[in-house]
ROLO-445602 format. One record per residue: residue number from 1; x, y, z of N, C-alpha, C, O in turn. Coordinates in Angstrom, 2 decimals. Each point is the difference from the previous one (the first is absolute). Layout:
<sites>
[site NUM, [X, Y, Z], [X, Y, Z], [X, Y, Z], [X, Y, Z]]
...
</sites>
This chain:
<sites>
[site 1, [-79.80, -20.08, 180.32], [-1.42, 0.01, -0.35], [-0.32, -1.22, -0.86], [0.68, -0.27, -0.99]]
[site 2, [-1.70, -0.46, 1.39], [-0.39, -1.20, -0.73], [-0.84, 0.39, -1.20], [-0.95, 0.78, 0.11]]
[site 3, [1.32, -1.31, -1.25], [-0.74, 0.30, -1.23], [-0.13, -1.22, -0.89], [0.88, -0.85, -0.04]]
[site 4, [-1.99, 0.79, -0.67], [-0.19, -0.93, -1.10], [-0.20, 0.84, -1.24], [-0.88, 0.86, -0.03]]
[site 5, [1.68, -1.10, -0.99], [-0.10, 0.81, -1.21], [-0.24, -0.91, -1.18], [0.84, -0.83, -0.35]]
[site 6, [-2.02, 0.99, -0.28], [-0.33, -0.76, -1.19], [0.49, 0.73, -1.24], [0.08, 1.23, -0.03]]
[site 7, [0.24, -2.01, -1.00], [0.38, 0.57, -1.29], [-0.32, -1.00, -1.08], [-0.34, -1.15, 0.27]]
[site 8, [0.44, 1.61, -1.52], [-0.21, -0.88, -1.13], [-1.35, 0.14, -0.68], [-0.25, -0.63, -1.03]]
[site 9, [-0.62, 1.45, 1.60], [-1.28, 0.21, -0.64], [0.13, 0.83, -1.26], [1.07, 0.53, -0.31]]
[site 10, [-2.17, -0.41, -0.41], [0.01, 0.79, -1.22], [-1.18, -0.32, -0.87], [-0.96, -0.64, 0.42]]
[site 11, [1.05, 1.09, -1.66], [-1.04, -0.22, -0.99], [0.44, -1.13, -0.93], [1.11, 0.03, -0.53]]
[site 12, [-1.98, -1.01, 0.34], [0.32, -1.14, -0.85], [-1.25, -0.39, -0.79], [-1.12, 0.21, 0.45]]
[site 13, [1.34, -0.78, -1.62], [-1.13, -0.45, -0.82], [-0.52, -1.35, 0.49], [0.71, -0.78, 0.63]]
[site 14, [-1.94, 0.54, -0.94], [-0.63, -1.28, 0.33], [0.88, -1.14, -0.51], [0.46, 0.02, -1.14]]
[site 15, [-0.25, -1.01, 2.01], [0.85, -1.13, -0.36], [1.46, 0.19, 0.35], [0.79, -0.93, -0.11]]
[site 16, [-0.44, 2.12, 0.53], [1.38, 0.29, 0.34], [0.38, -0.46, 1.40], [-0.79, -0.63, 0.71]]
[site 17, [2.02, 0.95, -0.32], [0.55, -0.44, 1.28], [0.67, 1.16, 0.73], [0.50, 0.94, -0.61]]
[site 18, [-0.52, -1.05, 1.92], [0.73, 0.92, 0.87], [0.50, -0.78, 1.20], [-0.59, -1.01, 0.39]]
[site 19, [1.67, 1.48, 0.18], [0.49, -0.55, 1.26], [0.08, 1.11, 1.03], [0.71, 0.99, -0.19]]
[site 20, [-1.44, -1.16, 1.26], [0.03, 0.96, 1.10], [1.03, -0.43, 1.04], [0.21, -1.20, 0.23]]
[site 21, [0.42, 2.17, 0.38], [0.94, -0.26, 1.09], [-0.42, 0.77, 1.22], [-0.62, 1.07, -0.10]]
[site 22, [0.95, -1.60, 1.25], [-0.28, 0.68, 1.26], [1.23, -0.17, 0.89], [0.32, -1.11, 0.44]]
[site 23, [0.35, 2.21, -0.20], [1.23, -0.03, 0.80], [-0.30, 0.55, 1.38], [-0.60, 1.07, 0.15]]
[site 24, [1.03, -1.80, 0.85], [-0.16, 0.44, 1.38], [1.30, 0.60, 0.50], [1.08, -0.51, -0.26]]
[site 25, [-1.21, 1.60, 0.98], [1.17, 0.64, 0.59], [-0.31, 0.35, 1.45], [-1.16, 0.16, 0.38]]
[site 26, [2.19, -0.03, 0.39], [-0.17, 0.37, 1.40], [-0.02, -1.20, 0.93], [0.36, 0.12, 1.18]]
[site 27, [-0.77, -1.25, -1.68], [0.04, -1.25, 0.76], [-0.15, -1.15, -0.97], [-0.43, 0.19, -1.14]]
[site 28, [0.76, -1.36, 1.59], [-0.17, -1.18, -0.86], [-1.37, -0.61, 0.21], [-0.53, -0.02, 1.11]]
[site 29, [-0.05, -0.47, -2.19], [-1.28, -0.68, 0.06], [0.14, -1.47, -0.38], [-0.96, -0.65, -0.41]]
[site 30, [2.17, 0.15, 0.54], [0.24, -1.39, -0.40], [-0.72, -1.00, 0.90], [-0.10, -1.17, -0.36]]
[site 31, [-0.39, 1.60, 1.51], [-0.74, -0.88, 0.90], [-1.51, 0.21, -0.08], [-0.76, -0.54, 0.80]]
[site 32, [0.34, 1.32, -1.78], [-1.43, 0.29, -0.18], [-0.51, -0.57, -1.30], [0.70, 0.00, -1.01]]
[site 33, [-1.93, -0.49, 1.06], [-0.65, -0.27, -1.27], [-0.34, 1.35, -0.64], [-0.11, 1.01, 0.68]]
[site 34, [-0.04, -1.02, -1.99], [-0.21, 1.24, -0.75], [-1.14, -0.19, -0.98], [-0.40, -1.13, -0.31]]
[site 35, [-0.12, 2.24, -0.17], [-1.10, -0.11, -0.95], [-0.09, 1.17, -0.94], [0.59, 1.06, 0.23]]
[site 36, [-1.33, -1.26, -1.29], [-0.37, 1.05, -0.95], [-1.51, 0.15, 0.01], [-0.74, -0.99, -0.01]]
[site 37, [0.30, 2.21, 0.02], [-1.42, 0.35, -0.13], [-0.14, 1.01, -1.14], [0.99, 0.58, -0.45]]
[site 38, [-2.21, -0.38, 0.01], [-0.24, 1.02, -1.01], [-1.33, 0.67, 0.22], [-0.93, -0.59, 0.55]]
[site 39, [0.85, 1.83, -1.00], [-1.21, 0.78, 0.14], [-0.35, 0.63, -1.34], [0.61, 0.99, -0.40]]
[site 40, [-1.60, -1.55, -0.30], [-0.45, 0.59, -1.26], [-0.70, 1.33, 0.27], [-0.42, 0.27, 1.12]]
[site 41, [0.29, 0.56, -2.14], [-0.67, 1.29, 0.18], [-1.42, -0.15, 0.55], [-0.80, -0.74, -0.57]]
[site 42, [0.50, 1.42, 1.65], [-1.34, -0.02, 0.57], [-0.39, -1.28, 0.73], [-1.16, -0.18, 0.36]]
[site 43, [2.14, -0.70, -0.15], [-0.32, -1.27, 0.65], [0.87, -0.19, 1.24], [0.91, 0.78, 0.27]]
[site 44, [-1.22, -1.84, 0.46], [0.76, -0.29, 1.22], [1.32, -0.69, -0.34], [0.20, -0.53, -1.10]]
[site 45, [0.68, 0.55, 2.08], [1.28, -0.68, -0.15], [-0.20, -1.50, 0.17], [-0.62, -0.45, 0.96]]
[site 46, [1.16, -0.32, -1.90], [-0.18, -1.45, 0.01], [1.33, -0.73, 0.01], [1.02, 0.50, -0.48]]
[site 47, [-1.05, -1.69, 1.03], [1.16, -0.87, 0.03], [0.36, -0.45, -1.42], [-0.87, -0.31, -0.81]]
[site 48, [2.16, 0.29, 0.52], [0.49, -0.51, -1.28], [0.81, -1.27, 0.20], [-0.26, -1.02, -0.63]]
[site 49, [1.26, 1.10, 1.51], [0.89, -1.14, 0.21], [0.69, 0.14, 1.34], [0.21, 1.11, 0.50]]
[site 50, [0.15, -2.26, 0.08], [0.74, -0.01, 1.25], [1.10, -1.03, -0.07], [-0.10, -0.97, -0.75]]
[site 51, [1.15, 1.18, 1.52], [1.14, -0.90, -0.02], [0.48, -0.26, 1.41], [0.02, 0.90, 0.84]]
[site 52, [0.36, -2.14, -0.59], [0.43, -0.39, 1.33], [1.39, 0.56, 0.31], [0.67, 0.56, -0.88]]
[site 53, [-0.25, -0.70, 2.10], [1.29, 0.52, 0.44], [1.13, -0.60, -0.83], [0.91, 0.72, -0.42]]
[site 54, [-0.97, -2.01, 0.19], [1.06, -0.68, -0.75], [-0.06, 0.31, -1.49], [1.00, -0.11, -0.72]]
[site 55, [-2.19, 0.48, 0.27], [-0.19, 0.22, -1.43], [-0.43, -1.25, -0.75], [-0.23, 0.06, -1.21]]
[site 56, [0.12, -1.17, 1.91], [-0.34, -1.26, -0.68], [-1.50, -0.16, -0.21], [-0.42, -0.81, -0.83]]
[site 57, [-0.39, 1.57, 1.57], [-1.45, -0.13, -0.09], [-0.60, 1.33, -0.43], [0.42, 1.07, 0.43]]
[site 58, [-1.43, -1.16, -1.30], [-0.65, 1.20, -0.50], [-1.49, -0.24, -0.16], [-0.45, -1.13, -0.18]]
[site 59, [-0.30, 2.21, 0.25], [-1.44, -0.02, -0.15], [-0.38, 1.09, -0.97], [0.60, 1.08, 0.01]]
[site 60, [-1.60, -1.35, -0.85], [-0.41, 0.96, -1.02], [-1.51, 0.19, -0.01], [-0.75, -0.94, 0.27]]
[site 61, [0.34, 2.13, -0.59], [-1.41, 0.23, -0.29], [-0.36, -0.77, -1.25], [0.83, -0.17, -0.90]]
[site 62, [-2.06, -0.31, 0.84], [-0.43, -0.79, -1.16], [0.16, 0.77, -1.30], [0.29, -0.59, -1.04]]
[site 63, [-0.47, 1.89, 1.09], [0.04, 0.82, -1.21], [1.38, 0.12, -0.61], [0.13, 0.35, -1.17]]
[site 64, [0.91, -0.65, 1.94], [1.36, 0.15, -0.52], [0.75, -1.34, -0.05], [1.12, -0.06, -0.51]]
[site 65, [-1.73, -0.97, 1.02], [0.67, -1.30, 0.05], [0.38, -0.46, -1.41], [-0.83, 0.04, -0.91]]
[site 66, [2.07, -0.46, 0.75], [0.48, -0.44, -1.30], [0.60, 1.12, -0.83], [0.67, -0.27, -1.01]]
[site 67, [-0.89, 1.51, 1.42], [0.56, 1.15, -0.75], [1.03, 0.77, 0.83], [0.96, 0.53, -0.56]]
[site 68, [-1.14, -0.48, 1.87], [0.89, 0.75, 0.88], [0.84, -0.97, 0.83], [-0.45, -1.09, 0.33]]
[site 69, [1.67, 1.51, -0.01], [0.88, -0.78, 0.86], [0.65, 0.92, 1.03], [0.63, 0.99, -0.34]]
[site 70, [-0.80, -1.35, 1.60], [0.64, 0.75, 1.07], [1.27, -0.73, 0.40], [0.05, -1.23, 0.03]]
[site 71, [0.98, 2.00, 0.28], [1.26, -0.58, 0.46], [0.67, 0.99, 0.95], [-0.42, 1.14, 0.14]]
[site 72, [1.47, -1.63, 0.50], [0.71, 0.88, 0.92], [1.48, -0.35, 0.01], [0.40, -1.13, -0.27]]
[site 73, [0.39, 2.13, 0.56], [1.44, -0.18, 0.18], [0.34, 0.61, 1.36], [0.15, 1.22, 0.13]]
[site 74, [-0.03, -2.07, 0.87], [0.23, 0.50, 1.35], [1.37, 0.64, 0.16], [0.20, 0.82, 0.89]]
[site 75, [0.74, -1.17, -1.75], [1.32, 0.62, 0.08], [-0.06, 1.46, -0.45], [0.85, 0.81, 0.37]]
[site 76, [-1.87, -0.50, -1.17], [-0.18, 1.37, -0.49], [-1.17, 0.71, 0.67], [-0.31, 1.15, -0.32]]
[site 77, [-0.33, -1.84, 1.25], [-1.16, 0.59, 0.69], [-1.04, 0.47, -1.00], [-0.57, 1.09, 0.13]]
[site 78, [0.32, -1.92, -1.14], [-0.83, 0.40, -1.13], [-0.98, -1.11, -0.35], [0.34, -1.18, 0.04]]
[site 79, [-1.56, 1.57, -0.39], [-0.94, -0.94, -0.58], [-0.37, 0.49, -1.40], [0.14, 1.18, -0.31]]
[site 80, [-0.61, -2.10, -0.51], [-0.30, 0.29, -1.40], [-1.40, -0.51, -0.34], [-0.54, -0.89, 0.66]]
[site 81, [-0.02, 1.47, -1.69], [-1.23, -0.51, -0.57], [0.16, 0.02, -1.51], [-0.08, 1.05, -0.63]]
[site 82, [0.29, -2.22, 0.06], [0.08, -0.14, -1.45], [-1.42, -0.13, -0.53], [-0.74, -0.89, 0.42]]
[site 83, [0.36, 1.78, -1.33], [-1.36, 0.02, -0.52], [0.03, -0.20, -1.51], [0.56, 0.81, -0.73]]
[site 84, [-1.15, -1.90, 0.29], [-0.05, -0.32, -1.43], [-1.44, 0.03, -0.50], [-0.95, -0.08, 0.77]]
[site 85, [0.83, 0.20, -2.07], [-1.32, 0.01, -0.64], [-0.93, 0.99, 0.70], [-1.13, -0.34, 0.36]]
[site 86, [1.60, 1.54, -0.18], [-0.78, 1.00, 0.71], [-1.27, 0.37, -0.76], [-0.02, 0.08, -1.22]]
[site 87, [-1.03, 0.14, 1.98], [-1.31, 0.34, -0.54], [-0.44, 1.37, 0.54], [0.47, 0.43, 1.05]]
[site 88, [-1.37, 0.24, -1.76], [-0.46, 1.32, 0.47], [-0.52, -0.04, 1.44], [0.15, 0.98, 0.73]]
[site 89, [-0.74, -2.08, -0.33], [-0.53, -0.09, 1.37], [1.10, -0.11, 1.05], [-0.29, 0.04, 1.20]]
[site 90, [1.54, -0.18, -1.63], [1.13, 0.02, 0.93], [0.43, 1.42, 0.34], [0.86, 0.21, 0.86]]
[site 91, [-1.44, 0.76, -1.53], [0.33, 1.40, 0.27], [-0.33, 0.35, 1.44], [-1.14, -0.16, 0.45]]
[site 92, [2.14, 0.65, 0.28], [-0.17, 0.29, 1.42], [1.29, 0.60, 0.55], [1.03, 0.02, -0.67]]
[site 93, [-1.13, 0.47, 1.89], [1.21, 0.32, 0.75], [0.38, -1.27, 0.77], [-0.83, -0.59, 0.69]]
[site 94, [2.07, 0.19, -0.81], [0.48, -1.22, 0.63], [0.83, 0.35, 1.22], [0.89, 0.86, -0.05]]
[site 95, [-1.19, -1.53, 1.15], [0.67, 0.24, 1.28], [0.67, -1.27, 0.50], [-0.57, -1.09, -0.11]]
[site 96, [1.76, 1.22, 0.66], [0.57, -1.12, 0.73], [-0.24, 0.23, 1.49], [-0.20, 1.13, 0.45]]
[site 97, [0.22, -2.22, 0.30], [-0.33, 0.09, 1.41], [0.72, -1.08, 0.79], [0.34, -1.07, -0.52]]
[site 98, [-0.11, 1.35, 1.79], [0.67, -0.92, 0.89], [-1.02, -0.75, 0.84], [-0.87, 0.62, 0.63]]
[site 99, [0.96, -1.93, -0.61], [-0.91, -0.79, 0.79], [0.23, 0.15, 1.50], [1.14, 0.07, 0.46]]
[site 100, [-2.23, -0.02, 0.28], [0.09, 0.09, 1.44], [0.38, -1.32, 0.65], [0.59, -0.04, 1.08]]
[site 101, [-0.94, -1.04, -1.76], [0.22, -1.33, 0.54], [0.65, -0.89, -1.04], [0.00, 0.32, -1.19]]
[site 102, [0.53, -1.42, 1.65], [0.64, -0.92, -0.94], [-0.96, -0.58, -1.02], [0.40, -0.38, -1.10]]
[site 103, [-1.67, 0.30, 1.48], [-1.00, -0.58, -0.90], [-0.74, 1.04, -0.83], [-0.88, -0.35, -0.78]]
[site 104, [1.23, 1.60, 0.92], [-0.74, 1.06, -0.69], [-0.01, -0.18, -1.50], [-0.96, 0.41, -0.66]]
[site 105, [1.98, -1.00, 0.10], [0.17, -0.07, -1.44], [-1.16, -0.68, -0.71], [-0.26, 0.29, -1.17]]
[site 106, [-0.43, -1.19, 1.84], [-1.10, -0.71, -0.67], [-1.37, 0.39, 0.54], [-0.99, -0.65, -0.33]]
[site 107, [0.92, 1.70, 1.16], [-1.28, 0.38, 0.60], [-0.82, 0.95, -0.89], [-1.20, 0.16, 0.19]]
[site 108, [1.88, 0.45, -1.16], [-0.70, 0.74, -1.05], [-0.72, 1.26, 0.47], [-0.79, 0.56, -0.76]]
[site 109, [1.02, -0.09, 1.95], [-0.70, 1.19, 0.46], [1.00, 1.05, 0.48], [1.05, -0.33, 0.54]]
[site 110, [-1.39, 1.59, -0.76], [0.93, 1.08, 0.33], [0.24, 0.12, 1.50], [1.03, 0.51, 0.42]]
[site 111, [-1.98, -0.97, 0.39], [0.16, 0.09, 1.46], [1.13, -0.88, 0.52], [0.44, 0.15, 1.13]]
[site 112, [0.02, -1.07, -1.97], [1.12, -0.87, 0.37], [1.35, 0.66, -0.28], [1.05, -0.57, 0.30]]
[site 113, [-1.09, 1.77, -0.87], [1.22, 0.68, -0.41], [0.07, 1.35, 0.69], [-0.99, 0.72, 0.08]]
[site 114, [2.18, -0.38, 0.43], [0.07, 1.16, 0.88], [0.87, 1.14, -0.45], [0.07, 1.02, 0.68]]
[site 115, [0.60, -1.18, -1.80], [0.87, 1.08, -0.46], [-0.07, 0.03, -1.51], [0.14, -1.03, -0.66]]
[site 116, [-0.36, 2.21, 0.10], [-0.30, 0.12, -1.42], [0.93, 0.98, -0.71], [0.47, 0.97, 0.59]]
[site 117, [-0.21, -1.27, -1.86], [0.69, 0.96, -0.83], [-0.96, 1.06, -0.52], [-1.19, -0.01, 0.32]]
[site 118, [1.72, 0.92, -1.11], [-0.83, 1.10, -0.51], [-0.73, -0.35, -1.29], [-0.89, 0.72, -0.44]]
[site 119, [1.27, -1.83, -0.16], [-0.69, -0.47, -1.20], [0.67, 0.42, -1.28], [0.72, 1.00, -0.05]]
[site 120, [-0.98, -1.78, -1.00], [0.47, 0.32, -1.34], [-1.15, -0.26, -0.98], [-0.69, -1.01, 0.10]]
[site 121, [0.51, 1.92, -1.03], [-1.14, -0.07, -0.92], [0.31, -0.94, -1.16], [1.06, 0.09, -0.63]]
[site 122, [-1.99, -0.98, 0.35], [0.06, -0.86, -1.17], [-1.24, 0.30, -0.83], [-1.13, -0.08, 0.49]]
[site 123, [1.35, 0.43, -1.75], [-1.10, 0.28, -0.91], [0.14, -0.87, -1.22], [1.04, 0.00, -0.65]]
[site 124, [-2.09, -0.75, 0.33], [0.00, -0.90, -1.15], [-1.01, 0.51, -1.01], [-1.19, 0.12, 0.30]]
[site 125, [1.66, 0.18, -1.48], [-0.87, 0.52, -1.04], [-0.46, -1.12, -0.91], [0.74, -0.96, -0.24]]
[site 126, [-1.96, 1.09, -0.27], [-0.54, -1.04, -0.88], [0.24, 0.36, -1.45], [-0.39, -0.76, -0.90]]
</sites>
């Protein structure tokens, strides 16, 4: 059974840091671009960051640029999202996703991604 499992979420104070992980099982995703999305309470799911197959290229939403870093370890079938200087507006459920195409990582839309994890909650208190 193919699964994406996110972890690392939690409650953190404003200005704090968290690192999210997303482990894939059941098949390898080393040939897929990958991404992180988030869904704040009562809002739509939005693009956060995407990473190319090699891991050398990344794209970020303007709201997180300079604070978040996406990375991947293809040997571990895992992607990460390092989040620094967290703000209350970063509060959301964070999802990892598998890109449908090699270029999906920079397209910034959920329709470019075809397989999703169950999400992990990040809450930032002020």
